[in-house]
C-alpha positions as CSV (number, residue, x, y, z in Angstrom):
1,X,91.8,45.1,14.3
2,X,89.0,44.3,15.5
3,X,90.4,42.1,18.3
4,X,92.4,44.7,19.6
5,X,89.2,47.1,19.7
6,X,87.4,43.8,21.5
7,X,90.8,43.5,23.6
8,X,90.7,47.1,24.7
9,X,86.5,47.4,25.1
10,X,87.7,44.3,27.5
11,X,90.0,45.8,30.0
12,X,88.0,49.1,29.8
13,X,84.9,47.1,31.4
14,X,87.5,45.2,33.5
15,X,88.8,48.5,34.8
16,X,85.4,49.9,35.6
17,X,84.6,46.8,37.1
18,X,87.4,47.5,39.7
19,X,86.8,51.3,39.8
20,X,83.1,50.1,41.0
21,X,84.1,47.6,43.9
22,X,86.7,50.3,44.8
23,X,84.5,53.3,44.3
24,X,83.7,53.6,48.6
25,X,86.1,54.1,50.9
26,X,89.6,52.4,51.1
27,X,89.5,52.1,54.8
28,X,86.6,49.9,54.7
29,X,87.5,47.9,52.4
30,X,87.9,44.6,54.0
31,X,90.7,43.5,52.0
32,X,93.1,46.4,53.2
33,X,92.1,45.7,57.2
34,X,95.4,43.6,58.0
35,X,97.7,46.2,56.5
36,X,95.5,48.6,57.9
37,X,95.6,47.1,61.7
38,X,99.5,46.6,61.7
39,X,100.4,50.2,60.6
40,X,97.9,51.3,63.3
41,X,100.0,49.3,65.8
42,X,102.9,50.2,64.7
43,X,101.9,53.7,64.8
44,X,100.4,53.4,68.4
45,X,103.9,51.7,69.6
46,X,105.8,54.6,68.0
47,X,103.9,56.9,69.3
48,X,103.9,55.6,73.1
49,X,107.7,55.4,73.0
50,X,107.8,59.1,71.6
51,X,105.7,60.2,74.5
52,X,107.3,57.7,77.3
53,X,110.6,58.3,76.4
54,X,110.7,61.9,75.4
55,X,107.4,64.2,76.5
56,X,106.2,62.4,79.7
57,X,109.6,63.1,81.2
58,X,109.7,66.7,80.2
59,X,106.4,66.9,81.6
60,X,107.1,65.4,84.4
61,X,110.3,67.2,84.9
62,X,108.6,70.6,84.8
63,X,105.8,70.1,87.3
64,X,108.0,68.2,90.0
65,X,109.9,71.6,89.2
66,X,106.5,73.8,89.9
67,X,105.7,71.3,92.6
68,X,108.9,72.4,94.5
69,X,109.1,76.0,93.9
70,X,105.4,75.8,95.1
71,X,107.0,74.0,98.4
72,X,110.0,76.1,98.5
73,X,107.4,79.7,98.4
74,X,105.4,78.0,100.6
75,X,108.1,77.5,103.6
76,X,109.6,80.8,102.7
77,X,106.1,81.8,103.5
78,X,105.9,80.2,106.4
79,X,109.2,81.3,108.2
80,X,108.4,85.3,106.8
81,X,105.0,84.7,108.6
82,X,106.7,83.3,112.1
83,X,109.9,86.0,111.2
84,X,106.5,88.9,111.1
85,X,105.3,87.4,114.7
86,X,108.4,87.2,116.3
87,X,109.2,90.8,115.1
88,X,105.5,92.0,116.1
89,X,106.4,90.0,119.8
90,X,109.5,92.0,119.8
91,X,107.7,95.6,118.8
92,X,105.0,94.8,121.4
93,X,108.1,94.0,124.1
94,X,109.8,97.0,123.3
95,X,106.6,99.2,123.1
96,X,105.8,97.8,127.2
97,X,109.5,98.5,127.7
98,X,109.0,101.9,126.6
99,X,105.8,103.0,128.6
100,X,107.2,101.2,131.5
101,X,110.4,103.5,131.3
102,X,108.2,106.6,130.4
103,X,106.1,106.0,133.3
104,X,109.2,105.4,135.5
105,X,110.9,108.5,133.8
106,X,107.5,110.4,134.6
107,X,107.2,109.5,138.3
108,X,110.8,110.7,139.0
109,X,110.2,114.2,137.3
110,X,107.0,114.4,139.6
111,X,108.8,113.2,142.7
112,X,111.6,116.2,141.7
113,X,109.1,118.6,140.9
114,X,107.4,118.1,144.0
115,X,110.6,118.0,146.1
116,X,111.8,121.5,144.2
117,X,108.1,123.0,145.1
118,X,108.4,121.8,148.5
119,X,111.8,123.1,148.9
120,X,110.4,126.4,147.1
121,X,107.3,126.3,149.3
122,X,109.2,126.1,152.0
123,X,111.6,129.3,151.0
124,X,108.5,131.1,150.1
125,X,107.2,130.5,153.5
126,X,110.5,131.6,155.0
127,X,110.4,134.3,153.5
128,X,106.9,135.6,154.1
129,X,107.3,134.5,157.7
130,X,110.2,137.0,157.8
131,X,108.0,139.7,155.6
132,X,105.3,139.2,158.5
133,X,107.9,139.6,161.3
134,X,109.3,142.4,159.9
135,X,105.2,143.7,159.0
136,X,104.6,143.2,162.3
137,X,107.5,144.8,164.1
138,X,106.8,147.8,161.8
139,X,103.2,147.9,162.8
140,X,104.0,147.8,166.3
141,X,106.6,150.7,165.7
142,X,104.2,152.8,164.0
143,X,101.2,152.1,166.8
144,X,103.6,153.2,169.3
145,X,104.6,156.2,167.6
146,X,100.7,156.9,166.8
147,X,99.7,156.5,170.4
148,X,102.9,158.6,171.6
149,X,101.6,161.1,168.7
150,X,98.0,160.7,169.6
151,X,99.1,161.3,173.3
152,X,101.0,164.5,172.7
153,X,98.1,165.9,169.9
154,X,95.5,164.9,172.9
155,X,97.8,167.0,175.3
156,X,98.3,170.1,173.2
157,X,94.6,169.9,172.5
158,X,93.3,169.8,176.3
159,X,95.9,172.2,176.8
160,X,94.4,174.5,174.5
161,X,90.9,173.9,175.4
162,X,91.3,174.7,178.9
163,X,93.0,178.0,177.8
164,X,90.3,178.6,175.1
165,X,87.7,177.9,178.3
166,X,89.8,180.6,180.7
167,X,90.9,178.5,182.7
168,X,94.8,178.1,183.7
169,X,96.2,175.1,184.2
170,X,99.8,174.1,184.2
171,X,100.8,171.4,181.8
172,X,102.1,169.0,184.4
173,X,98.1,168.7,185.5
174,X,96.8,168.6,181.9
175,X,99.6,165.2,181.1
176,X,98.6,163.8,184.0
177,X,94.7,163.7,183.4
178,X,95.4,163.1,179.7
179,X,97.8,160.2,180.6
180,X,95.4,158.4,182.7
181,X,92.4,159.0,180.2
182,X,94.3,157.2,177.5
183,X,95.2,154.2,179.7
184,X,91.9,153.1,180.3
């Protein structure tokens, strides 16, 4: 048994020696570097293949779609901007045409109103001239009637005054004197 204990103790010391040797980080153990470099290269190649065959084409497609969408949006914006400028030019032209047409309408209306006013003024002038002629005729008639009435009153008054003074005269003599005085 003593040999067995000694053998067991030897194995334990040998295991402790190996444990003391590998007590550090296994990545820093130079005996496994070749194996680690091999797996590093395999892992990098697999990752490169996965990225280059799967992930990067998908990212490229997404970026290309975005670039296409952006280019289309910019083209549509330019198109809409051009249409807006054309619409603004058409609006400005229509506005200028409308103003020109309105000026023509105003001028035509002005001319029409002036013609109507001229006709109305001419008709009013004709009516006024007719009224003036009628008025002058009436005034002339009144004047002649007044002169006759004044002459009659003057003759009657003169005959009365002469009679009041106690003189006697015939009516023809008083008429002749009053008529002569009225003439000037």
